[in-house]
ChimeraX commands (.cxc) that place a marker at each C-alpha (Angstrom):
marker #1 position 123.41,50.45,64.97 radius 0.5
marker #1 position 124.10,48.42,61.98 radius 0.5
marker #1 position 124.32,44.97,60.78 radius 0.5
marker #1 position 127.03,43.18,59.18 radius 0.5
marker #1 position 125.16,40.06,57.84 radius 0.5
marker #1 position 124.25,39.82,54.09 radius 0.5
marker #1 position 120.66,38.88,52.78 radius 0.5
marker #1 position 121.10,35.86,50.68 radius 0.5
marker #1 position 118.41,35.66,47.66 radius 0.5
marker #1 position 117.84,33.40,45.35 radius 0.5
marker #1 position 117.48,33.59,41.22 radius 0.5
marker #1 position 114.02,34.54,41.87 radius 0.5
marker #1 position 114.65,37.33,43.88 radius 0.5
marker #1 position 113.34,35.56,47.15 radius 0.5
marker #1 position 114.87,35.89,49.87 radius 0.5
marker #1 position 116.00,32.71,51.68 radius 0.5
marker #1 position 117.78,33.82,54.51 radius 0.5
marker #1 position 118.01,37.77,55.44 radius 0.5
marker #1 position 115.53,40.69,55.69 radius 0.5
marker #1 position 113.09,40.69,53.18 radius 0.5
marker #1 position 112.24,44.13,52.45 radius 0.5
marker #1 position 109.30,44.10,50.39 radius 0.5
marker #1 position 107.35,41.77,52.91 radius 0.5
marker #1 position 109.34,43.89,56.00 radius 0.5
marker #1 position 110.35,40.55,57.97 radius 0.5
marker #1 position 113.17,38.26,58.71 radius 0.5
marker #1 position 113.42,35.05,57.05 radius 0.5
marker #1 position 115.48,31.73,57.73 radius 0.5
marker #1 position 115.45,28.97,55.01 radius 0.5
marker #1 position 112.66,30.51,53.40 radius 0.5
marker #1 position 110.32,30.53,56.73 radius 0.5
marker #1 position 109.23,33.88,58.01 radius 0.5
marker #1 position 110.47,34.27,61.69 radius 0.5
marker #1 position 108.52,36.03,64.56 radius 0.5
marker #1 position 109.47,39.64,64.89 radius 0.5
marker #1 position 110.61,39.46,68.56 radius 0.5
marker #1 position 108.18,42.19,69.58 radius 0.5
marker #1 position 106.80,42.09,73.27 radius 0.5
marker #1 position 103.45,40.84,73.74 radius 0.5
marker #1 position 101.89,44.16,74.82 radius 0.5
marker #1 position 102.42,45.31,70.76 radius 0.5
marker #1 position 100.87,41.85,69.52 radius 0.5
marker #1 position 98.79,40.63,67.66 radius 0.5
marker #1 position 99.29,41.77,64.65 radius 0.5
marker #1 position 102.00,44.40,65.23 radius 0.5
marker #1 position 104.02,43.73,61.85 radius 0.5
marker #1 position 104.51,41.34,59.10 radius 0.5
marker #1 position 106.61,39.02,61.45 radius 0.5
marker #1 position 103.90,38.30,63.77 radius 0.5
marker #1 position 100.97,37.86,61.02 radius 0.5
marker #1 position 103.34,36.16,58.72 radius 0.5
marker #1 position 105.30,33.72,61.13 radius 0.5
marker #1 position 105.86,30.19,60.13 radius 0.5
marker #1 position 104.98,30.22,56.59 radius 0.5
marker #1 position 107.05,30.14,53.47 radius 0.5
marker #1 position 108.27,33.07,52.09 radius 0.5
marker #1 position 107.92,31.52,48.46 radius 0.5
marker #1 position 103.85,31.42,48.79 radius 0.5
marker #1 position 103.55,34.77,50.00 radius 0.5
marker #1 position 105.82,36.23,47.03 radius 0.5
marker #1 position 103.82,34.07,44.54 radius 0.5
marker #1 position 100.42,36.17,45.84 radius 0.5
marker #1 position 102.12,39.47,45.83 radius 0.5
marker #1 position 102.87,39.55,42.19 radius 0.5
marker link #1:1,2 radius 0.2
marker link #1:2,3 radius 0.2
marker link #1:3,4 radius 0.2
marker link #1:4,5 radius 0.2
marker link #1:5,6 radius 0.2
marker link #1:6,7 radius 0.2
marker link #1:7,8 radius 0.2
marker link #1:8,9 radius 0.2
marker link #1:9,10 radius 0.2
marker link #1:10,11 radius 0.2
marker link #1:11,12 radius 0.2
marker link #1:12,13 radius 0.2
marker link #1:13,14 radius 0.2
marker link #1:14,15 radius 0.2
marker link #1:15,16 radius 0.2
marker link #1:16,17 radius 0.2
marker link #1:17,18 radius 0.2
marker link #1:18,19 radius 0.2
marker link #1:19,20 radius 0.2
marker link #1:20,21 radius 0.2
marker link #1:21,22 radius 0.2
marker link #1:22,23 radius 0.2
marker link #1:23,24 radius 0.2
marker link #1:24,25 radius 0.2
marker link #1:25,26 radius 0.2
marker link #1:26,27 radius 0.2
marker link #1:27,28 radius 0.2
marker link #1:28,29 radius 0.2
marker link #1:29,30 radius 0.2
marker link #1:30,31 radius 0.2
marker link #1:31,32 radius 0.2
marker link #1:32,33 radius 0.2
marker link #1:33,34 radius 0.2
marker link #1:34,35 radius 0.2
marker link #1:35,36 radius 0.2
marker link #1:36,37 radius 0.2
marker link #1:37,38 radius 0.2
marker link #1:38,39 radius 0.2
marker link #1:39,40 radius 0.2
marker link #1:40,41 radius 0.2
marker link #1:41,42 radius 0.2
marker link #1:42,43 radius 0.2
marker link #1:43,44 radius 0.2
marker link #1:44,45 radius 0.2
marker link #1:45,46 radius 0.2
marker link #1:46,47 radius 0.2
marker link #1:47,48 radius 0.2
marker link #1:48,49 radius 0.2
marker link #1:49,50 radius 0.2
marker link #1:50,51 radius 0.2
marker link #1:51,52 radius 0.2
marker link #1:52,53 radius 0.2
marker link #1:53,54 radius 0.2
marker link #1:54,55 radius 0.2
marker link #1:55,56 radius 0.2
marker link #1:56,57 radius 0.2
marker link #1:57,58 radius 0.2
marker link #1:58,59 radius 0.2
marker link #1:59,60 radius 0.2
marker link #1:60,61 radius 0.2
marker link #1:61,62 radius 0.2
marker link #1:62,63 radius 0.2
marker link #1:63,64 radius 0.2
view
């Protein structure tokens, strides 16, 4: 399965909508989205679960 959407990245190289391949999570308006994995895989199944609701700009700032 392939998706036909495009990742949107700002001039600083931060994903504001789409999939961030560095952090491995989905982002919408700079907010990291829940992964959607079943409860049996949680907690901490992936970065989407661990970081959901956080602003990716803050995460990227600490990862540099």
